[in-house]
C-alpha positions as CSV (number, residue, x, y, z in Angstrom):
1,M,0.0,0.1,0.0
2,A,1.5,3.3,-1.1
3,L,2.4,6.0,1.5
4,T,0.4,9.1,1.2
5,I,-0.2,12.4,2.8
6,Q,-3.5,11.0,4.2
7,R,-1.6,8.1,5.8
8,I,1.0,10.1,7.6
9,L,-1.6,12.4,9.1
10,E,-2.7,9.2,11.0
11,L,0.8,8.9,12.7
12,P,0.9,9.8,16.5
13,L,3.5,12.5,15.6
14,F,1.0,14.2,13.4
15,S,-1.8,14.3,15.9
16,E,-1.8,18.0,16.2
17,A,-1.1,18.8,12.7
18,V,-3.5,21.0,10.7
19,V,-4.2,20.6,7.0
20,A,-4.0,24.4,6.2
21,G,-4.6,24.1,2.3
22,G,-4.7,21.9,-0.6
23,T,-7.0,19.3,0.7
24,G,-7.5,18.0,-2.8
25,G,-4.0,16.5,-2.9
26,L,-4.2,14.4,0.2
27,D,-4.0,11.3,-1.8
28,S,-0.5,12.4,-3.2
29,Q,2.1,9.6,-2.8
30,I,5.3,10.1,-0.8
31,D,8.6,8.5,-2.2
32,S,11.1,10.7,-0.5
33,V,11.6,13.7,2.0
34,N,13.7,16.8,1.9
35,V,14.1,19.9,4.1
36,M,14.5,23.6,3.2
37,V,16.2,26.0,5.7
38,K,16.4,28.9,3.4
39,L,14.5,30.2,0.4
40,P,16.2,29.5,-3.1
41,Q,18.4,32.2,-4.3
42,E,17.5,34.5,-7.2
43,K,20.3,34.3,-9.7
44,T,21.4,37.4,-11.6
45,D,23.7,37.7,-14.7
46,T,26.7,38.3,-12.4
47,E,25.9,35.3,-10.4
48,A,25.1,33.0,-13.0
49,N,28.5,31.3,-12.8
50,L,28.6,31.2,-9.2
51,S,27.9,28.0,-7.1
52,V,24.6,29.0,-5.4
53,H,22.6,26.4,-3.4
54,D,19.2,26.4,-4.8
55,I,16.8,23.7,-3.4
56,S,14.4,24.1,-6.4
57,T,16.8,22.2,-8.4
58,W,16.7,19.2,-6.0
59,L,12.9,18.8,-6.0
60,S,11.7,15.6,-7.4
61,K,8.4,13.8,-8.0
62,D,6.4,12.5,-4.9
63,Q,8.8,14.4,-2.6
64,L,7.5,15.7,0.8
65,L,9.3,19.0,1.8
66,F,9.8,20.2,5.4
67,T,10.5,23.8,6.3
68,T,9.7,26.4,9.0
69,E,7.4,29.4,9.1
70,H,10.4,31.7,9.3
71,V,11.5,30.7,5.8
72,I,8.0,31.6,4.4
73,H,8.0,35.1,5.9
74,E,11.4,35.9,4.5
75,N,9.8,36.8,1.1
76,I,6.2,35.7,0.5
77,D,6.4,36.6,-3.3
78,R,9.4,34.5,-3.8
79,F,7.9,31.6,-1.8
80,L,4.7,31.6,-3.9
81,L,7.0,31.2,-7.0
82,F,8.7,28.4,-5.2
83,L,5.4,26.8,-4.6
84,Q,4.8,26.8,-8.4
85,Q,8.1,25.1,-8.8
86,M,7.0,22.3,-6.3
87,H,3.9,21.8,-8.3
88,G,5.8,21.7,-11.6
89,A,8.0,19.1,-10.0
90,Q,5.1,17.1,-8.8
91,C,6.0,17.2,-5.2
92,S,3.7,15.6,-2.6
93,G,3.3,18.5,-0.3
94,L,4.6,20.9,2.2
95,V,5.1,20.5,6.0
96,I,5.6,23.8,7.9
97,K,6.7,24.0,11.6
98,A,5.2,27.1,13.2
99,N,7.3,29.9,14.9
100,H,4.9,29.8,17.9
101,R,2.1,27.6,19.1
102,I,0.1,28.1,15.9
103,A,1.5,28.8,12.5
104,T,0.2,32.1,11.0
105,L,0.2,31.6,7.2
106,P,-0.5,34.2,4.5
107,D,-3.9,34.0,2.7
108,S,-2.1,34.2,-0.6
109,L,-0.1,31.0,0.3
110,L,-3.2,29.2,1.2
111,A,-5.2,30.3,-1.8
112,Q,-2.3,29.1,-4.1
113,S,-2.1,25.8,-2.3
114,N,-5.7,25.3,-2.9
115,A,-5.5,26.2,-6.4
116,L,-2.7,23.8,-7.1
117,N,-4.1,21.0,-4.9
118,L,-0.6,20.9,-3.1
119,P,-1.2,20.0,0.6
120,I,0.2,22.4,3.2
121,I,0.4,20.7,6.7
122,A,1.0,23.1,9.7
123,L,2.8,21.8,12.8
124,P,2.9,23.3,16.3
125,N,6.2,24.7,17.5
126,N,6.7,21.9,20.1
127,T,6.9,19.3,17.4
128,S,10.5,17.8,16.4
129,L,11.0,17.9,12.7
130,G,13.9,15.5,13.1
131,E,11.7,12.9,14.7
132,I,9.0,13.3,12.1
133,M,11.4,13.1,9.1
134,S,13.0,10.1,10.6
135,Q,9.7,8.2,11.1
136,V,8.5,9.1,7.6
137,L,11.8,7.9,6.1
138,S,11.5,4.7,8.1
139,I,8.1,3.9,6.7
140,I,9.4,4.8,3.1
141,L,12.5,2.4,3.6
142,N,10.4,-0.3,5.0
143,Q,8.1,0.0,2.0
144,K,10.9,0.0,-0.4
145,Q,12.5,-3.1,1.3
146,V,9.1,-5.0,0.9
147,E,8.9,-3.9,-2.8
148,L,12.6,-5.0,-3.4
149,E,11.9,-8.4,-1.8
150,R,8.9,-8.7,-3.9
151,T,10.7,-7.7,-7.0
152,F,13.5,-10.5,-6.3
153,E,10.7,-13.0,-5.7
154,I,9.1,-12.2,-9.0
155,H,12.4,-12.1,-10.8
156,R,13.3,-15.6,-9.3
157,K,9.8,-17.0,-10.6
158,F,10.3,-15.7,-14.1
159,S,13.9,-16.7,-14.1
160,R,13.0,-20.2,-13.2
161,L,10.4,-20.3,-16.0
162,F,13.1,-19.2,-18.5
163,L,15.7,-21.7,-17.3
164,N,13.1,-24.6,-17.4
165,G,12.0,-23.8,-20.8
166,A,8.6,-22.8,-20.0
167,T,6.0,-21.9,-22.6
168,M,4.5,-18.5,-23.1
169,S,1.3,-19.7,-21.5
170,D,3.3,-20.7,-18.4
171,I,4.7,-17.1,-18.3
172,A,1.1,-15.8,-18.8
173,Q,-0.4,-18.0,-16.0
174,T,2.5,-17.0,-13.6
175,L,1.9,-13.3,-14.3
176,T,-1.8,-13.6,-13.8
177,G,-1.0,-15.0,-10.4
178,V,0.9,-11.9,-9.5
179,I,-1.2,-9.0,-10.9
180,H,-4.6,-11.0,-10.8
181,H,-5.7,-10.0,-14.4
182,P,-6.1,-12.4,-17.3
183,I,-3.1,-12.2,-19.5
184,I,-2.5,-12.8,-23.2
185,I,1.0,-12.7,-24.8
186,Q,1.8,-11.9,-28.5
187,N,5.0,-12.5,-30.3
188,S,7.0,-10.2,-32.6
189,K,4.6,-11.2,-35.6
190,R,1.6,-10.1,-33.4
191,Q,0.4,-13.8,-33.3
192,M,-1.0,-15.2,-30.1
193,A,1.9,-16.9,-28.4
194,G,0.3,-17.8,-25.0
195,W,-2.4,-17.0,-22.5
196,S,-3.6,-17.6,-18.9
197,A,-6.4,-20.0,-18.3
198,T,-8.7,-17.0,-17.5
199,A,-7.9,-15.3,-20.8
200,R,-8.7,-18.3,-23.1
201,Q,-12.1,-16.9,-24.2
202,W,-10.4,-13.9,-25.7
203,A,-7.4,-15.7,-27.1
204,M,-9.5,-18.3,-29.0
205,S,-11.9,-15.5,-30.4
206,A,-11.3,-14.8,-34.0
207,S,-13.2,-11.5,-33.8
208,F,-11.3,-10.4,-30.7
209,Q,-7.9,-11.3,-32.4
210,S,-8.8,-9.2,-35.4
211,E,-9.6,-6.2,-33.4
212,L,-6.6,-6.7,-31.3
213,L,-4.3,-6.8,-34.3
214,Q,-5.9,-3.6,-35.6
215,L,-5.3,-1.9,-32.2
216,L,-1.6,-3.0,-32.2
217,V,-1.0,-2.0,-35.7
218,N,-2.7,1.4,-35.8
219,H,-1.8,2.8,-32.4
220,V,1.8,3.6,-31.3
221,S,2.2,2.3,-27.7
222,P,4.9,3.8,-25.7
223,E,7.6,1.6,-23.9
224,N,7.6,0.7,-20.3
225,R,3.9,1.6,-19.6
226,L,0.5,0.4,-20.3
227,S,-1.7,1.9,-23.1
228,Y,-5.3,1.5,-22.3
229,F,-8.0,0.6,-24.9
230,T,-11.7,-0.4,-24.9
231,T,-13.0,-2.9,-27.5
232,E,-16.1,-2.6,-29.5
233,K,-17.8,-5.0,-27.0
234,G,-16.8,-2.7,-24.2
235,E,-13.9,-4.9,-22.9
236,K,-11.1,-2.9,-21.3
237,L,-7.6,-3.8,-21.6
238,G,-4.0,-2.6,-21.4
239,I,-1.3,-3.2,-23.9
240,Y,2.4,-3.4,-22.7
241,T,4.8,-3.5,-25.6
242,I,8.0,-5.4,-25.4
243,H,11.2,-4.1,-27.1
244,S,14.8,-5.4,-27.3
245,S,17.6,-3.5,-28.8
246,G,15.0,-1.1,-30.2
247,M,13.2,-3.9,-32.0
248,F,9.6,-5.0,-31.4
249,K,9.6,-8.4,-29.7
250,G,5.8,-8.7,-28.7
251,C,3.4,-7.4,-26.2
252,I,1.5,-8.3,-23.0
253,I,-2.2,-7.7,-23.0
254,V,-3.7,-7.2,-19.6
255,M,-7.5,-7.7,-19.6
256,H,-9.9,-6.0,-17.3
257,T,-7.9,-3.0,-16.6
258,D,-7.9,0.8,-17.3
259,Q,-6.7,4.1,-16.1
260,T,-8.7,3.9,-12.9
261,L,-6.9,0.8,-11.7
262,T,-3.4,0.7,-10.4
263,T,-1.9,-2.3,-12.4
264,P,1.8,-2.8,-11.1
265,L,4.3,-2.3,-13.8
266,M,7.3,-4.1,-12.1
267,P,6.0,-7.6,-12.7
268,L,5.2,-6.7,-16.4
269,E,8.7,-5.5,-16.7
270,Q,10.1,-8.8,-15.3
271,A,7.8,-10.8,-17.5
272,A,8.8,-8.7,-20.6
273,Q,12.4,-9.6,-20.0
274,V,11.7,-13.3,-20.2
275,I,9.4,-12.9,-23.2
276,A,12.2,-10.9,-25.0
277,Y,14.7,-13.6,-24.3
278,E,12.3,-16.4,-25.4
279,S,11.4,-14.3,-28.6
280,I,15.2,-14.1,-29.3
281,K,15.5,-17.8,-28.8
282,Q,12.5,-18.6,-31.1
283,D,13.9,-16.4,-33.8
284,A,17.2,-18.3,-33.6
285,L,15.3,-21.6,-33.9
286,Q,13.3,-20.2,-36.9
287,E,16.3,-19.0,-38.7
288,G,16.8,-22.0,-40.6
289,S,13.3,-22.1,-42.0
290,N,13.3,-18.5,-42.8
291,R,16.5,-18.9,-44.7
292,L,14.9,-21.7,-46.8
293,R,11.9,-19.4,-47.4
294,E,14.1,-16.5,-48.4
295,E,16.2,-18.8,-50.6
296,F,13.1,-20.1,-52.4
297,F,11.7,-16.5,-53.1
298,S,15.1,-15.4,-54.3
299,E,15.5,-18.2,-56.7
300,F,11.9,-17.8,-57.9
301,L,12.1,-14.1,-58.4
302,E,15.5,-14.5,-60.2
303,N,14.0,-16.8,-62.6
304,E,16.2,-19.7,-61.5
305,L,13.1,-22.0,-61.2
306,T,11.8,-23.1,-64.5
307,S,9.4,-25.8,-63.7
308,S,5.9,-24.6,-62.9
309,E,5.3,-27.9,-60.9
310,D,8.4,-27.2,-58.8
311,I,7.3,-23.7,-58.1
312,L,3.9,-24.7,-56.9
313,K,5.1,-27.6,-54.9
314,R,7.6,-25.5,-53.1
315,G,5.6,-22.5,-53.0
316,E,2.3,-23.7,-51.6
317,K,3.4,-23.8,-48.0
318,Y,4.3,-20.0,-48.2
319,G,0.9,-19.1,-49.8
320,L,1.7,-19.2,-53.6
321,A,-1.2,-20.4,-55.8
322,N,-2.5,-20.1,-59.4
323,G,-5.9,-18.9,-60.4
324,R,-5.4,-15.3,-59.1
325,N,-3.8,-12.2,-60.4
326,H,-0.7,-11.1,-58.6
327,W,1.3,-7.8,-58.2
328,I,4.9,-7.7,-57.1
329,V,5.9,-4.6,-55.1
330,V,9.5,-3.8,-54.1
331,C,9.8,-1.6,-51.0
332,K,13.1,0.2,-50.4
333,P,13.6,1.7,-46.8
334,L,15.3,5.0,-46.9
335,S,15.6,5.7,-43.2
336,H,14.1,4.9,-39.8
337,S,14.3,6.0,-36.1
338,F,16.6,4.1,-33.8
339,D,16.6,5.2,-30.1
340,G,14.9,8.5,-31.2
341,Q,17.6,9.2,-33.8
342,T,17.0,9.1,-37.6
343,T,19.5,6.7,-39.1
344,F,20.1,5.5,-42.8
345,Q,22.0,2.4,-41.8
346,L,20.0,-0.9,-42.2
347,G,21.0,-4.4,-41.3
348,P,19.3,-7.7,-41.8
349,S,17.6,-7.4,-38.4
350,Q,16.1,-4.1,-39.1
351,L,14.9,-5.4,-42.6
352,D,13.2,-8.3,-41.0
353,H,11.6,-5.9,-38.5
354,L,10.2,-3.8,-41.4
355,M,8.9,-7.0,-43.1
356,N,7.1,-8.0,-39.9
357,E,5.6,-4.4,-39.6
358,I,4.3,-4.5,-43.3
359,Q,2.9,-8.0,-42.9
360,A,1.0,-7.0,-39.6
361,Y,-0.4,-3.9,-41.3
362,F,-1.8,-6.1,-44.3
363,D,-3.1,-8.7,-41.9
364,A,-4.8,-6.0,-39.8
365,S,-6.2,-4.7,-43.1
366,E,-7.3,-8.2,-44.1
367,I,-5.4,-8.1,-47.3
368,Q,-3.9,-11.3,-48.5
369,T,-0.1,-10.9,-49.0
370,I,3.3,-12.5,-48.9
371,V,6.0,-10.4,-47.5
372,V,9.6,-11.5,-47.8
373,T,13.1,-9.8,-47.6
374,K,15.5,-9.9,-50.7
375,G,18.8,-8.1,-50.7
376,D,18.4,-4.5,-49.2
377,H,14.6,-4.4,-49.8
378,V,11.3,-6.0,-48.9
379,V,9.3,-7.8,-51.6
380,I,5.3,-7.7,-51.3
381,I,3.2,-10.1,-53.3
382,L,-0.4,-9.0,-53.5
383,S,-3.2,-11.1,-54.8
384,S,-6.4,-9.8,-56.6
385,N,-9.6,-11.1,-58.2
386,P,-9.0,-12.2,-61.8
387,D,-12.3,-10.3,-62.7
388,T,-10.9,-6.9,-61.6
389,Q,-9.4,-4.9,-64.4
390,P,-5.6,-4.3,-64.2
391,A,-5.9,-0.5,-64.3
392,E,-8.5,-0.3,-61.7
393,Q,-6.7,-2.8,-59.4
394,E,-3.4,-0.9,-59.9
395,G,-5.0,2.3,-58.7
396,D,-6.3,0.5,-55.6
397,W,-3.1,-1.0,-54.7
398,I,-1.4,2.5,-55.1
399,R,-3.9,3.9,-52.7
400,V,-3.2,0.9,-50.2
401,L,0.6,1.5,-50.5
402,L,0.3,5.3,-49.9
403,Q,-1.7,4.4,-46.7
404,L,1.0,1.8,-45.8
405,Q,3.7,4.4,-46.3
406,A,1.8,6.9,-44.1
407,H,1.4,4.2,-41.4
408,L,5.1,3.5,-41.4
409,E,6.1,7.1,-41.1
410,K,3.9,7.8,-38.1
411,G,4.8,4.6,-36.2
412,K,7.4,4.3,-33.5
413,D,10.3,3.4,-35.8
414,K,9.2,6.2,-38.4
415,W,10.1,4.3,-41.4
416,S,10.6,6.3,-44.5
417,A,10.1,4.0,-47.7
418,S,9.5,4.0,-51.3
419,F,7.6,1.5,-53.4
420,G,8.0,0.2,-56.9
421,I,5.1,-1.8,-58.6
422,G,5.4,-4.1,-61.5
423,N,2.8,-5.1,-63.9
424,Q,0.2,-7.7,-63.3
425,A,1.3,-11.3,-63.2
426,E,-1.5,-13.7,-64.3
427,Q,0.7,-16.8,-64.1
428,L,3.5,-17.7,-61.5
429,E,5.8,-17.9,-64.5
430,R,5.3,-14.2,-65.0
431,F,6.6,-13.3,-61.4
432,P,10.3,-12.8,-62.2
433,R,9.4,-10.3,-65.0
434,A,7.1,-8.5,-62.7
435,Y,9.7,-8.3,-60.0
436,Q,12.2,-6.9,-62.6
437,E,9.7,-4.3,-63.6
438,A,9.1,-3.3,-59.9
439,C,12.9,-3.0,-59.4
440,L,13.4,-0.9,-62.5
441,A,10.5,1.5,-61.7
442,L,12.0,2.0,-58.1
443,K,15.5,2.4,-59.4
444,H,14.8,4.9,-62.1
445,R,12.7,7.1,-59.8
446,L,15.3,7.0,-57.0
447,E,17.8,8.4,-59.4
448,T,15.8,11.7,-59.5
449,N,13.9,11.7,-56.2
450,N,15.2,10.9,-52.7
451,Q,11.8,11.4,-51.0
452,P,9.3,8.6,-50.4
453,F,7.1,7.7,-53.3
454,V,5.1,5.0,-54.9
455,V,5.6,4.4,-58.7
456,S,4.3,2.0,-61.2
457,Y,6.4,0.5,-63.9
458,R,5.9,1.8,-67.4
459,V,7.6,0.9,-70.7
460,Q,10.4,3.7,-71.0
461,Q,10.0,6.3,-73.8
462,V,12.9,8.2,-75.4
463,P,12.8,11.1,-72.7
464,D,13.0,8.4,-69.9
465,L,16.1,6.8,-71.6
466,I,17.8,10.1,-72.1
467,K,17.2,11.0,-68.4
468,L,19.4,8.0,-67.6
469,L,22.5,9.9,-68.9
470,P,24.4,12.3,-66.4
471,Y,23.2,15.9,-66.6
472,H,26.7,17.3,-67.5
473,K,26.7,14.7,-70.7
474,L,23.3,16.0,-71.6
475,N,24.3,19.7,-71.2
476,E,27.4,19.0,-73.4
477,F,25.4,17.6,-76.2
478,Y,22.6,20.2,-75.8
479,I,25.2,23.0,-76.2
480,S,27.0,21.4,-79.1
481,I,23.9,21.0,-81.2
482,L,22.1,24.4,-80.3
483,K,25.1,26.5,-79.8
484,Q,23.9,30.1,-78.9
485,L,20.3,29.1,-78.9
486,A,21.0,26.6,-76.0
487,Y,21.0,29.4,-73.4
488,P,19.5,32.5,-75.4
489,K,20.6,35.9,-74.1
490,S,18.7,37.9,-76.7
491,E,15.0,38.3,-77.5
492,E,15.7,37.1,-81.1
493,N,17.5,33.9,-80.1
494,L,14.7,33.3,-77.6
495,E,12.2,33.6,-80.4
496,L,14.3,31.3,-82.8
497,L,14.5,28.6,-80.0
498,Q,10.8,28.9,-79.4
499,T,10.0,28.6,-83.2
500,L,12.4,25.5,-83.5
501,D,10.8,23.9,-80.6
502,T,7.2,24.3,-81.9
503,Y,8.3,23.4,-85.6
504,L,9.7,20.1,-84.3
505,Q,6.7,19.3,-82.0
506,H,4.4,19.7,-84.9
507,N,6.3,17.3,-87.2
508,C,8.0,20.0,-89.2
509,N,4.6,21.5,-90.4
510,V,5.2,25.1,-91.1
511,K,1.4,25.8,-91.4
512,E,0.6,24.4,-88.0
513,T,3.8,26.1,-86.5
514,A,2.5,29.5,-87.9
515,S,-1.0,28.9,-86.5
516,V,0.3,28.0,-82.9
517,L,2.7,31.0,-82.8
518,F,0.2,33.3,-84.5
519,L,2.7,34.2,-87.2
520,H,2.8,34.5,-90.9
521,R,4.2,31.5,-92.8
522,N,6.9,33.7,-94.3
523,T,8.0,34.7,-90.9
524,V,8.3,31.0,-89.8
525,F,10.2,30.2,-93.0
526,Y,12.6,33.2,-92.2
527,R,13.3,32.0,-88.7
528,L,13.8,28.4,-89.7
529,N,16.2,29.4,-92.4
530,K,18.1,31.6,-89.8
531,C,18.3,28.6,-87.4
532,E,19.9,26.4,-90.1
533,A,22.4,29.2,-90.6
534,L,23.3,29.6,-87.0
535,L,23.4,25.9,-86.2
536,G,25.0,24.6,-89.4
537,L,22.4,21.9,-89.8
538,S,19.7,21.1,-92.4
539,F,16.1,20.3,-91.6
540,K,16.1,18.0,-94.8
541,D,18.9,15.8,-93.4
542,P,17.4,13.0,-91.4
543,V,20.4,12.7,-89.0
544,D,20.6,16.5,-88.4
545,L,16.8,16.4,-87.7
546,L,17.2,13.7,-85.1
547,K,20.1,15.6,-83.4
548,L,17.7,18.6,-83.1
549,R,14.9,16.5,-81.8
550,M,17.1,15.1,-79.1
551,A,18.4,18.6,-78.3
552,I,14.8,19.8,-77.8
553,I,14.0,16.8,-75.6
554,I,17.1,17.6,-73.4
555,H,15.9,21.3,-73.4
556,Q,12.7,20.2,-71.8
557,I,14.5,18.0,-69.4
558,L,16.8,20.6,-68.2
559,L,13.9,23.1,-67.9
560,A,11.8,20.7,-65.8
561,N,14.8,20.0,-63.4
562,G,15.8,23.6,-63.1
563,K,19.2,23.1,-64.7
């Protein structure tokens, strides 16, 4: 039972104490005590570098402060400011020993105490502060000793479970015996890993599992504390997430709890350590089968498997099947947050973690997917109904991926990722081609855009192929062909470039060029002849015409990219 202001008022030494103000805070817990014999100093600029004793910097949460009435009357305005500092530090309250038989406290002090719900306890002059502090400290230390012994006992229980190879259900049952709430444990893939006997009804409910998965995926739960939720059926629960080395390892679901109940965190912390160790052990055991899965998909997507029967036989256990349309998506992580810092370094464990996050998101959205890692990216295989038109389905997948992208960015790890989509694959034999298309779409967009995006594969046109060349090479060719028209400095050269551009865009048709530019045909002929003279090229020579067309395409590319 926690020590509060109300409890210490029941001690014999507080029999003559009076609650002068802040009665709304009598339930405040006490975790430590401190004494103030002098008001905190007001630092000036000249004193900034001096070592001045300032008790306001020593204040801590749930701390009970002792002082005398004399200290208050030194400077009431400064003491009112100090009371604000106590409230900001979440102190428990203030005990004041009177100068005489009864303490005379300013009304402004009592008014602020009531406003802040910060209890002020007045003691008569004949009371010994030393004895009272000693007794309060003794109670606090005794409580801490009991808590420490209980912590050791709980630690021993969970350590024995781990050493004896206990199951997750054993851990859940033990935790239930400690905190007296039904417990469910989920693993790093957000799958039911174990539950206590009293939690079986929820663990076996498909609707509860689905709703719980959506809660876990769509809400960022802070570490080392419970996040409270209420299901659609009104069931109250708390979620305690488990992380190890910054990676999600699972969570503990505590049923029948909410903010109004005091659920002890210490047993959850002890259980979380054992669950994290068990998760690491299970990951190690699964490493072999995971490697076989990765090897199969790597060989499959690299077109190293040629037999349809072999692909189906080996891929069935991973969810591959004919009879549906499939879409291959390649996800390239750009950055993520680790320990609160953005990092661009990505190892295999982080990639596996991203894969699990993506799979959990699709599972929560009830979208059938296969998610695997390959090289430095994650491959997502989406399935759709054969009756859906490819263009319509592609638009739907783009919207889904944009939502996934936003979900990853706002999550705890703040993943920044880009996605490339290949064309639809009607047969399994088409997968390698669709995978290459997704990789190409991603690669080409990454060359010009380092911000998160979702892009579909398209057959590349001439401008797309030209864009693959370095800008300085494009610029060299551009200037060598258009010479002084490349970067026109006079109005006349600008008109010549505009006329040349329009002429080539309209298939060298003078009449259409004149109509678009609102010019007479003779003016267009004049400008074109002048272009031939300046550039040393002929519009009748197919090779020269090709050079000019390429130069104009480069001109548009350079303009679009501000070059």
